[in-house]
C-alpha positions in Angstrom: 0.0 0.0 0.0 1.3 3.5 -0.8 2.4 5.6 2.0 0.3 8.6 3.0 1.6 12.1 2.8 1.2 13.3 6.4 -0.9 16.4 7.0 0.5 19.2 9.2 -0.5 18.6 12.8 -3.3 20.7 14.2 -1.9 23.9 15.8 1.4 23.7 13.9 2.5 27.0 12.4 1.8 26.9 8.6 4.6 26.9 6.2 4.4 29.9 3.8 3.5 28.6 0.4 5.4 29.7 -2.7 4.4 30.1 -6.4 0.7 30.1 -7.3 -0.4 29.1 -3.8 1.2 32.2 -2.4 -1.4 34.4 -4.2 -4.3 32.8 -2.2 -5.7 34.4 0.9 -5.0 31.1 2.7 -3.3 27.9 1.5 -6.0 25.2 1.5 -3.9 22.2 0.6 -2.9 21.4 4.2 -6.7 21.6 5.1 -7.6 19.2 2.3 -4.9 16.7 3.4 -5.9 16.9 7.0 -9.7 16.8 6.6 -10.4 15.0 3.3 -11.3 11.4 3.0 -8.9 8.9 1.4 -10.3 9.4 -2.1 -10.0 13.2 -1.9 -6.5 13.0 -0.4 -5.5 10.7 -3.2 -6.7 13.2 -5.8 -4.8 16.1 -4.1 -1.7 14.0 -4.1 -2.2 13.0 -7.7 -3.4 16.2 -9.3 -2.1 19.0 -7.1 1.2 18.1 -5.4 2.5 15.6 -8.0 3.2 12.9 -5.5 4.7 10.0 -7.5 3.5 7.6 -4.8 -0.1 8.8 -4.9 -2.6 5.9 -4.6 -3.5 4.2 -7.9 -6.8 2.7 -9.0 -6.1 -0.6 -7.4 -5.9 1.0 -4.0 -8.6 3.7 -4.6 -11.3 1.1 -5.2 -10.7 -0.3 -1.7 -11.8 2.9 0.0 -15.2 2.7 1.7 -16.6 5.8 -0.1 -15.6 4.5 -3.5 -17.0 1.0 -2.8 -20.3 2.5 -1.6 -20.5 4.6 -4.8 -19.8 1.6 -7.0 -22.6 -0.3 -5.3 -25.1 2.2 -6.7 -24.5 0.9 -10.3 -27.3 -1.2 -11.8 -26.7 -4.4 -13.7 -27.1 -2.7 -17.0 -24.3 -0.2 -16.2 -26.6 2.7 -15.3 -26.3 4.8 -12.2 -29.5 6.2 -10.7 -30.6 9.7 -11.6 -31.0 12.3 -8.8 -34.3 14.0 -8.4 -33.4 17.3 -10.2 -32.3 15.3 -13.3 -35.6 13.5 -13.4 -37.4 16.8 -13.9 -35.4 17.6 -17.1 -36.7 14.9 -19.4 -37.9 11.4 -19.7 -36.6 8.3 -18.0 -33.9 7.6 -20.7 -32.6 11.1 -20.5 -32.4 11.0 -16.7 -30.7 7.7 -16.7 -28.1 8.9 -19.2 -27.4 12.1 -17.2 -27.1 10.1 -14.0 -24.7 7.7 -15.7 -22.5 10.4 -17.2 -22.3 12.2 -13.9 -21.2 9.0 -12.3 -18.6 8.5 -14.9 -17.2 12.0 -14.1 -17.0 11.1 -10.4 -15.2 7.8 -11.3 -12.7 9.9 -13.3 -12.2 12.1 -10.3 -11.5 9.0 -8.2 -8.8 8.1 -10.8 -10.6 5.2 -12.4 -10.6 4.5 -16.1 -12.0 2.0 -18.6 -9.9 -0.8 -17.2 -12.4 -0.9 -14.3 -15.5 -2.9 -15.2 -17.9 -0.3 -13.6 -16.5 2.4 -15.9 -16.7 0.1 -19.0 -20.3 -0.8 -18.3 -21.4 2.8 -17.7 -19.6 4.0 -20.9 -21.1 1.2 -23.0 -24.6 2.1 -21.7 -24.1 5.8 -22.7 -22.8 4.8 -26.2 -25.5 2.2 -26.8 -28.0 4.8 -28.0 -25.5 6.5 -30.4 -27.1 7.2 -33.8 -25.4 6.9 -37.2 -24.7 10.7 -37.1 -22.8 10.3 -33.8 -25.4 11.9 -31.5 -26.2 10.1 -28.3 -29.9 9.4 -28.7 -30.8 9.1 -25.0 -29.7 12.7 -24.5 -32.5 14.0 -26.8 -34.9 16.5 -25.3 -37.9 18.7 -26.4 -38.7 22.3 -25.6 -40.2 21.2 -22.2 -39.6 18.1 -20.1 -43.0 16.9 -21.0 -42.9 17.4 -24.7 -41.8 15.0 -27.4 -38.1 14.8 -27.9 -36.9 16.8 -30.8 -33.1 16.8 -30.9 -30.0 15.7 -29.0 -29.1 18.3 -26.4 -25.8 19.5 -27.6 -24.6 20.6 -24.2 -25.3 17.3 -22.6 -23.8 15.5 -25.5 -20.6 17.5 -25.1 -20.5 16.7 -21.4 -20.9 13.0 -22.1 -18.0 13.0 -24.5 -15.9 14.7 -21.9 -16.6 12.0 -19.4 -15.7 9.3 -22.0 -12.4 11.1 -22.8 -11.6 11.4 -19.1 -12.1 7.7 -18.5 -10.0 6.5 -21.4 -12.3 6.5 -24.5 -10.6 9.4 -26.3 -9.4 7.2 -29.1 -12.5 5.1 -29.4 -14.2 5.2 -32.8 -17.5 6.0 -31.3 -16.1 9.0 -29.5 -14.7 10.2 -32.8 -18.2 10.0 -34.2 -19.5 12.0 -31.3 -17.0 14.7 -32.0 -18.0 14.8 -35.6 -21.6 15.3 -34.4 -20.5 18.3 -32.3 -18.5 19.9 -35.1 -21.4 19.4 -37.6 -23.7 21.3 -35.3 -21.6 24.4 -34.6 -22.8 27.9 -35.0 -21.1 30.2 -37.5 -19.5 32.1 -34.7 -17.6 29.0 -33.5 -19.7 28.2 -30.5 -22.8 26.1 -30.0 -26.5 26.6 -29.5 -29.3 24.1 -28.8 -29.8 23.3 -32.5 -33.2 21.8 -33.2 -34.9 23.3 -30.2 -33.7 26.9 -29.5 -32.6 27.6 -33.1 -32.5 25.9 -36.5 -30.0 28.3 -38.0 -26.2 28.2 -37.8 -26.3 32.0 -38.3 -27.8 32.6 -34.9 -25.4 33.5 -32.1 -24.1 30.7 -29.8 -25.2 30.2 -26.2 -22.5 30.4 -23.6 -24.4 27.7 -21.6 -24.3 25.3 -24.5 -20.8 26.3 -25.7 -19.3 25.8 -22.2 -20.7 22.3 -21.8 -19.7 21.4 -25.4 -16.2 22.7 -24.9 -15.8 20.3 -22.0 -15.4 17.5 -24.6 -12.4 19.2 -26.2 -10.9 20.2 -22.9 -10.9 16.6 -21.8 -9.5 15.2 -25.1 -5.7 14.9 -25.3 -5.9 14.6 -29.1 -8.4 17.5 -29.7 -7.8 20.2 -27.1 -5.3 22.0 -29.3 -7.5 22.0 -32.4 -8.5 25.2 -34.2 -12.1 24.5 -33.4 -11.5 24.2 -29.7 -9.4 27.4 -29.6 -12.0 29.4 -31.5 -14.8 28.3 -29.2 -12.6 29.0 -26.1 -11.9 32.5 -27.4 -15.6 33.1 -27.9 -16.6 31.8 -24.5 -13.9 34.0 -22.8 -15.7 37.1 -24.2 -18.9 36.0 -22.4 -17.7 35.6 -18.8 -20.2 37.1 -16.3 -22.5 38.3 -19.2 -26.1 37.4 -19.8 -26.7 34.5 -22.2 -28.3 35.0 -25.6 -31.0 32.4 -25.0 -33.6 32.0 -22.2 -32.0 28.9 -20.6 -30.2 30.3 -17.5 -30.1 33.7 -19.2 -29.2 35.9 -16.2 -25.6 36.9 -15.7 -25.9 35.7 -12.1 -25.9 32.1 -13.2 -22.2 32.4 -13.9 -21.7 32.9 -10.2 -23.5 29.7 -9.1 -20.5 27.4 -8.6 -21.6 23.8 -9.0 -20.3 20.8 -7.1 -20.5 18.4 -8.6 -20.5 20.5 -11.8 -23.6 20.6 -13.9 -24.3 23.7 -16.1 -21.7 26.2 -17.2 -20.5 28.4 -14.5 -17.4 30.7 -14.3 -15.2 28.0 -12.8 -16.2 25.4 -15.3 -15.8 27.7 -18.2 -12.4 28.9 -16.9 -11.3 25.3 -16.6 -12.3 24.6 -20.2 -10.8 27.6 -21.9 -7.5 27.3 -20.1 -7.3 23.5 -20.7 -7.4 24.2 -24.5 -4.7 26.8 -24.3 -5.9 30.2 -23.3 -3.9 32.0 -20.6 -3.5 35.3 -18.9 -2.8 37.1 -22.2 -6.6 36.8 -22.6 -8.6 39.5 -20.8 -11.5 37.2 -20.2 -9.2 34.6 -18.5 -7.8 37.4 -16.2 -11.3 38.5 -15.3 -12.6 35.0 -14.5 -9.4 34.1 -12.6 -9.6 37.1 -10.4 -13.3 36.4 -9.7 -12.7 32.8 -8.8 -9.8 33.6 -6.6 -11.9 36.3 -4.9 -14.5 33.6 -4.0 -12.2 31.9 -1.5 -13.8 31.8 2.0 -11.9 33.0 5.0 -11.6 29.4 6.2 -9.5 28.6 3.0 -12.1 26.7 1.0 -14.5 27.5 -1.9 -18.1 26.8 -1.3 -20.7 25.8 -3.9 -23.6 28.0 -4.9 -24.0 31.8 -5.4 -22.0 34.3 -3.4 -23.8 35.9 -0.4 -25.3 39.3 -1.2 -24.2 41.6 1.6 -25.1 45.0 2.8 -22.1 47.5 2.8 -19.9 46.9 5.8 -21.6 43.6 6.9 -19.7 40.4 7.3 -20.4 37.3 5.3 -22.4 34.6 7.1 -20.6 31.5 8.3 -20.9 28.6 5.7 -23.2 25.7 6.5 -21.1 22.9 8.0 -23.1 20.4 5.9 -21.5 22.0 2.7 -18.0 21.4 3.9 -17.5 18.1 2.2 -18.7 19.5 -1.1 -16.5 22.5 -0.5 -13.5 20.3 -0.2 -14.1 18.7 -3.6 -14.9 22.0 -5.2 -11.7 23.5 -3.7 -9.7 20.8 -5.4 -11.2 21.7 -8.8 -10.6 25.4 -8.1 -6.9 24.8 -7.2 -6.3 22.6 -10.3 -7.6 25.5 -12.5 -5.7 28.2 -10.6 -2.5 26.2 -10.8 -2.9 25.9 -14.6 -3.6 29.6 -15.0 -0.7 30.7 -12.9 
């Protein structure tokens, strides 16, 4: 079994961090190592401090929280949908979204296609792929109750990203899925919900849809440096903290609702995607988003999901809900991965 990196003892004077961590109000890495469960600590060691002896998949699957998560998988490979997902569309759509979200969590645990649970979930997602490359189970209509009209481009892109993160980047079916994305781009280089919100490529893209579609390119080692990814990233970076062009989550305030686990496009998710495909601080949008995300750090050192508190001038922010601390730890890891890349 791999050795554990010891966390600093409680009460010990903190060592002053250097580099990108020195720009933070408080260094959260010791907090994560001290408070996090084994799976979270393994991710910190693997993705933040480059520990060569970080636990691998064979050890991670022995952790109680990972074993409990894997037990949720059904025999057909699906993972159960959460109540909010069931309100978005029919049973097939909810099952597909629940499964792709589970695949993303398995990727964060460090598991890939070599694990049978990952393989079964991926095969379920791909089983409804049509000849044009679209994942049929991710089709929706204008309302949850209406007849399905078209594959939801944003969820299709998200599904491709989870497949790439779990080892299906080079799979021929993933390639078909990317061809579907590229065939349904808007003329400005982004994406809109084609077939539901618009039928014209000349209409402007939606940053909600573009952000979720760009996840696919950001997760693909073979496609993140493509011209198409770069163009979409540059477009999305001009939209940070601005209202969307379409009614779905139109208000600019939706950018500020940091999701954990991630769901719709928010400022952290979009910053993650545009920097993963190559944009850096030479881009004004990246600088704006990076400063915003950095400014959302709580005084306790963590980042908390949801919208920022709206305060009266001179008032202090309320203490975070202790129930949110576990989600905050996982969100903080995602934030730090992005800030490290940007800086």
